[in-house]
N, C-alpha and C positions, 0 to 999 in steps of 0.2 A: 451525544447531552452536551459536548463539552462547549457547545455554541452557546450554552446558557452560562456560562462560568468565563470570569474575566481573564484573558491570556496573563497581564501583570495584575498582581491582587490576590488578597484573599475571599473567600464567602465565609461568615461567620453568623452562625444561630446563637440566640440568647433565648433559654429554655426558662420560664417563670411558670412556675405552678399556681394556681390559681385557688388563695385561700386555702393555702396547704393542708394546716393542720383540721379546718373545718372537713376540709376533703376526704381527708384520710378516714374523720371518723363518719361520715356520710355511705363511705365507700364499705366500711366495717359493718355499718348499721344502714340498710337502703330505708329503712322506716323514717329517718332523718332527714330524706331528701325533700326539697321544695318546701323545708321550714325554715324559720328564723333560729340560727345555730349559733353559740359562742363558744369557744373554747376558753374558758378563763380560771382564774384562781379561785380561793376561798370566797364564795359570796357572802357565806353565814358570817365571817371574821371582817368584814367591809372591807378585807384589803385585795381582793381579787380583781385583776383588770381584764378585761378582753385581750386577749394575746393574739386572736385572730377570727374573725365571723363571717357565716355564710351572707351570699350576695343578698337572701331573703329579707336577712339583717340588715343589712347596709340601708336599703330601702325606707326603714324605720329612722334611719340616723345613727345608728349603731356603728361603733368606730374601732379599730385598733387602740389599745392604751387606754380606752376611756373604763375608771372604774364599773364594775357590775351592776353595782345599783343604781346609777345614771343611766346603763345600759338597759336594764328592767323598766324606768320610770317611762324611756320612750317605746318599747316595745313589750309589755307585761306577760306576752305568752313566749317569750325568747326562751329557748330551751338552753340551759348551761352543761357544758361537757366539761369534767376535770380533764388537764393534759393526760395525755398517756405517751410519753417519752419513747419509750419502745416500739413501739406502734409507728410513730414517725418515722423513727431511725431506721426500721425494717421496710419501710415504703419509700426511703429515700434511698437504701440500697436498692430496690427494686427498679426504681427510676431510672438511676444511673447506669445500672447493668442495659437498661433499656436505649439509652442514650448510646453507650459503649458499642452497639452493634450498627451504627451507623457514621462513626469517625472514632481511629485511635486519637485523635484529638480532642478530649472531652476534660474540661475545667471545670471542678465544682465549685460555683463561690459561696453556696451556703446550702443547708440543709433542702431548699425546694428552688435550686435555681443553678442554671450551671450554662458555659458557653460549649458549643463545638465548630470545629473549624473543617467543614465540607469541601475543602476546595480539591480535594482529590476524590471525594466519594460519587463523582459525576457518574459513574455505572449506576448508580441506583436511581438518578431520575435528576431533573432539574432541581434547583435550591426550593423552589415552592413546592413540587411535589415531595420532597423529602421532608420539607415540614409539615406538610398536612399526614405523611406516612406516620412522624413521631407523634404526633398530635391524638391520630388515631390508636396508635398501637397503645399508648398511656391510658386513653379512655377503656380502650377494649381490654388490656390485660390488668389494667389496676383501678380501672374506674377511677381515675384521677385527670380531671381536666388542667390545660394549660395555656399559655398565651406564649408566640413566639415571634421574635423579630430576624429579620433577616437584611443583614448590611454587609459593608465590607470591613467593617472595624468593630471591637469589641464596644465602644462606647454608642455607637449609633446603633448597632443589634439591641444593647439593652434599652436605648431610648425607644425603638420600635417596638420592642414586646411589651412597652407600658402604654401604647395607645390602643389597644382593643383589648378589654379584659370582659368578661373571660372567652375563653375559646377563640382567641384572636389571632391572627398571623396577619403582619404587617412586613413590607418591604420598603427599606429606608436607604437611598442611594445618597453619594455625595451630591449630583444635581438637585437632589430633594431639599437640601438643607435650607437655602433662603424661603424658599416658600412654606414647608411644613414646620422647621425648628426655630426657626429666628426670630418669628411672630410671637413666639409663647414667654412668659415671664421667668425669670433667670431663676425663680425658686422651682421651676418643673423641670431642671434640667438636672440631668444623674449627676449627682459629687456636690449639688448644692443646697445646703439647708435655710433655715430661716435666716440664720445669724450672717451667714455668706451674703445670703439675698439684701439683707438690712445695710451690710456695709456697701456693696456694690450700688443700691439706691443713694447712697448719701454720694457717688460720684456721678449720679444721673443715668447711670446704666439700670435699665428697668427690665428689657428685654434679652434674649438670648443673643439678637441680631446686635442690640447696642455693645454685648459682652463681645460680639467676633472683631467689631470693627473699635474698638477701646483702643486706648493709648497702653503701649506697652509699659512705659514709665509710669505712668498712674496707678497702674493694677500693681506693679511690683513694689509701688512705694507703699501701697495700702495694704498688699496680701502678700506681697514676698512673691516667692519662687511658684507659689500656688496659684497665683492670680494669673503667671503666662501661661502653667498648663491649661487652666480654665479656659482662657483664651482660644488655646488649640482645639480643644475640646469643642467649643461652638462653632469653630471652623471646621468641624467633624475630622480633625486629625488627632489619631490614636495609632500608635506604633504597637502597643504591647500584642505580644503573641497570646495564643491560645496554650497554656501550660500544664499540660496533665499531672506535674509535678509540685503543681504551686500550691494545693492544701496541703501536702505530706511535707514541704520544708520546714526547716526548721530555724527560720530565718531570724537575723539579730542585728541590729547596729549599735555598735559601742565605741568607745573612746577612754582612755585611760591613760595617765600620766605619772613618771616616776617624777617626784620631788629632788629638788638640786640639795636639798639636807632633810634629813629628820626632822617631821614637825610635830608638836605636841597641841599647838596653839588651834584651840576650837572654830575661831574667827578665820584664822588661815585654811583651814581645813574646809571650811564650809565656803569659802571663796574660790578654790578649786572646783571643789565640787560644782558650785554655781556655772563656772567655766565651762566645765565638762558638759554640763547640761545643756549649753548653749550648743556646743560644739554639736552632740546628739541631736540635737532638734533640727541643726541646719541639714544634718545629714538625712534625715528622716524624710525630710520637707524636701529635698534634692531627690530623693529616690521613690517617692510619692507614697510612704507609708506611714501610719500610726501604730502605736504601741500599747498593747494590753497587759504590760509586765515589764516593772523596773527592776533591774539588778545592779548592786554596787559591789565593788572588789576592794577590800583591805588589805594590803599588804605592810607587815609592821617593820620596824628596824632589825627585828630578828629573822624576818623572811617570810614569817611563819603568815600564808594567807587565807582570808575568811570570804565567802561570798553569800550575799543574803539578797533574796528577791522578794518585790512584792507585786501581786497582781490587781490590776485597776480597772473598776467594774466598767467604767467608760474610756474608749481609747485616749489617749491623750498625744499629741505632737509639740506643744508648746512649751519652751525652755522653762516659764516659771512652774508649771506643772511637773514636769522629770525632775527638776529641783527641790520641789515640792516632798516627792515620792521618796527621791535620794536623800534628802535631807532627814526624812522621819528614820527610814532603814539606817543610815548613819549613826544618828543619835542613839537610838536604840540597840547598835552593836558595837559600837567603838567604846572600849575599855579606857580610854585615856593615853596609851601608849603612844610613845613617837610612830608616826605613820611615813612608809617610805614609797608606797605608791596609791593611788586612788584612781577607779575607774568607775564608769555607769554604761550600763548594756542596757539597750530596748529589747524586749523578747516579743515574743507572740504577736508578731507584726500582722497589720491588715493591710492591703491598699486601701489607699485614702478613698478610695471611689466607694468604698463598700462600709467606709467608717460609721455608717449612722449608728452605730451600736444595735445591730440588728438583735434581736431578742433571741440570744440563741437559747437552746437546752442546758447548757450549764449554768451559764448566768439567770436563769428563770430558776431552775432548782434551786442552788445555792440561795439567791434571793429572797424566795418562797421561806426555805427553812431558818436565814439570819435575819429577817428584816422587812417590813411591809414593803412589797414590792412596789405599790404605788409611790411609796414615798421614793424610792430609787429611780422610779422614771421621773417623779416630778424634778429630783436632781437635773437627770441627765435632759429634761426640755429645757430647763432653765439655764445650762449650759450651751447647749448646741442647736437649741431652736425645736418646734414644735414637731418638726418635720423627722427628727431626728430617727426615731421610732419605727422599723418596719417589720412586718412579719417573716419568718423564717430564723435561720440559723448559719451564724459562722461555722462552715462545717470543719476546719483546720483538723482540730485535735478529734473529732470524731472519724473522720477520714483516717488517722493514723487506725485507731483501733476497728475500724469497721473494714480496713482497707480494700476502698472501694476501687 
């Protein structure tokens, strides 16, 4: 079977479960199959939104993030199921256990998707045979459908898995990029949302092909380092490895500074924080991360040190957003005493390619308790574009708890 594998290079699969929450509900209760089904919040309070829905519901125009009352207008006989988080966690764990049978290199990306590096799994068959066997195993053992992309790197594998849903398997090679990927509008490229697509449009970059051939100078001037990274992706370049430990890492990026003298002037301290926010933002962008948790460190003249953190509902990377969160923390915790050292750290980092603020189990549960989830989604969509929300979950903390 080695003949089906490259001599130099990798074979990466991206496994993406189809309508995961809804599929889990149908597997649990087969009477729901072939019916329009939505997993959503509290429809009685008119605050519920559609987290995911079956393909039967989509035929009526029902979409993820749509308010339940609107979905009901489009499909009056729509079946609504409240989320069952334990059920989804268990199904996710079982899914990754099956994927682990095909490779030691499995990287969970969220509760319903992950990468496999099967380069050394040639004894199990060709890449296509392995993908078919995975799809069949997930269906037979868990009654859960998936789509799979096969490619030489993670970006192309992700693009491939999106091309045929449900139950699709797509092979995407680098030689296919010009024909298959380049004609697509930029908004359909993984890692680009409506907001970034709009910026690219002002530069007369409308297709992925346009982006692949765009000026480095122009991209960097308007999008910073991120612009050059997107151009690389558009050309099918992605050097990231499949990392089984990525989900469990406690990643952080921070900067601190010892002041030349103890300072108690608030405006000067805030200026220092602003400078630190710029530095953290630059480092995050360079590493390709966004942060969901901002922490500050304050060391006083007597060397007493405090650290305070703040979780962010939607991930941030821009200096102004980091500074705003740090400033709030500082003003709420600074006692007015002279300060010797200040620091800002971005924690709970996400790969920016997955920074669409996936509607994860944690944010869903907390938002449902603290505020109308639909209002939260409006803010996210307003800030990052209407394509920002996707079904599924960032499984980083879940992986620590469940030890997948």
